[in-house]
C-alpha positions, 0 to 999 in steps of 0.5 A, spaced: 511 873 807 516 868 809 520 868 815 526 871 815 533 867 816 534 873 822 530 877 825 533 882 831 527 885 835 529 891 840 536 889 841 540 893 846 547 891 849 550 894 855 557 894 857 559 895 864 562 902 866 566 905 871 564 906 878 561 913 879 566 917 884 561 919 889 556 913 889 561 908 888 557 904 883 558 902 876 554 905 871 553 901 864 554 904 858 549 903 852 553 901 846 546 898 842 540 902 843 533 898 841 535 896 834 531 892 830 532 889 823 531 883 819 535 879 814 532 875 808 535 868 807 540 869 801 541 876 802 546 881 804 544 887 809 549 892 810 550 895 817 554 902 816 557 907 821 563 910 824 567 907 829 564 907 836 557 907 833 555 900 835 555 896 829 560 891 831 557 890 838 550 888 834 554 883 830 557 880 836 551 880 840 548 875 834 553 870 835 554 871 843 560 875 843 557 880 846 551 880 851 544 881 849 541 886 855 534 887 852 530 884 846 530 878 842 534 875 836 530 870 832 534 865 827 528 862 823 523 864 828 527 861 834 529 866 840 537 865 841 538 871 844 538 868 851 540 861 850 545 858 855 552 856 852 550 849 851 543 850 848 546 855 843 551 850 841 547 848 835 546 855 832 554 856 832 554 851 826 549 856 823 552 862 824 559 864 823 563 870 823 569 873 819 573 878 823 576 885 822 583 883 823 586 878 819 593 878 823 590 877 830 584 873 828 588 867 826 592 863 831 600 864 829 602 857 833 597 853 828 598 851 821 592 852 816 590 845 817 590 846 824 586 852 824 581 849 819 580 843 822 579 845 829 571 847 828 571 841 824 573 837 830 568 840 835 562 840 830 563 834 826 567 829 831 565 823 827 570 825 821 576 821 820 583 825 820 583 824 813 576 826 811 578 833 815 584 834 811 580 833 805 575 838 807 580 843 809 583 842 802 576 843 799 575 849 803 582 852 801 579 851 794 573 855 795 577 861 797 582 860 791 588 858 795 592 852 793 592 846 797 600 846 799 598 852 803 595 847 808 601 846 812 604 853 812 603 858 818 599 865 818 606 869 818 607 866 811 601 870 808 599 877 806 593 880 809 589 878 803 591 871 804 590 871 811 583 874 810 581 868 805 583 863 810 579 866 815 573 866 810 575 858 809 574 857 817 568 861 817 565 856 812 568 850 815 562 848 819 557 850 813 553 856 816 547 859 813 549 866 816 555 869 816 557 876 820 562 880 816 565 884 821 569 889 817 572 884 813 576 888 808 578 895 812 585 892 814 586 890 807 590 894 801 585 898 797 587 893 791 585 887 795 579 889 798 575 888 791 578 881 790 575 879 797 568 882 796 568 879 789 570 872 793 564 873 798 559 875 793 561 868 789 561 864 795 554 867 797 551 865 790 555 858 790 553 856 797 546 860 798 549 864 804 546 870 808 550 876 810 550 881 815 556 886 812 559 891 817 563 896 815 564 904 815 565 905 808 559 906 804 562 905 797 564 898 799 557 896 803 553 899 796 557 894 792 555 888 796 548 889 800 541 888 798 539 893 804 543 898 808 542 900 815 546 906 817 548 906 825 550 912 829 550 912 837 547 905 838 541 907 834 539 905 826 538 912 824 536 910 816 535 904 812 533 903 805 536 900 798 543 902 796 540 907 791 535 910 796 541 911 801 546 913 796 542 918 792 537 920 796 539 920 804 535 923 809 539 924 815 545 929 816 549 923 819 548 919 812 550 925 808 556 926 812 558 918 811 557 919 804 561 926 804 567 921 806 567 917 800 573 918 796 571 920 789 575 920 783 577 926 780 
């Protein structure tokens, strides 16, 4: 069996807690508890759970936005979980993130050219200004936005358009793995399907691998090859979309399914 692109082994993440009133000692809060999974190259693994289940923290720990307290994060067999910020730099090109909130994840003081150019300046410092601009135009084309948007600011766009810009920013450094942290939950229902379909098209075109985090099982089913159900920091059930939706084993999974809106 080939080496998976990403393998998470026994991952735990603790956040500092409040000091106990008697001992005056901070008691850590465990947000992710002994989580393990793999993502094969070119596939999508959906991570689903309610708010506070630890799914976003799991994604953030992979890209070093949350601490890895215990366990291993292996990218193509290399443990990247405890590398220093300097040593982790080469993997920042390979792993990118699409954030949940398209309104706060883009710098309001920068136009689209500046937003898309920043990662290029960091990871491709030899590119000329003209080459960066040409690549930014190509990125907009990939997410189906016109090139004239390059000189507009985030407040001039709708939520769906902002999220497309966020996707373009994630693609700028040519990653292999993209962590999609609830990328459609802040969007209108009519726009969600367009963004999910765009992500699927990009995956096919660019051979991308996704960790798709969401609380909506209907969205996760549409895009995922494999689904993990998370509750209170633990993976409580895993399987194919058909297994999870048609024959759930855990009561928690059944509760999530019951919350999916059904057409009358």
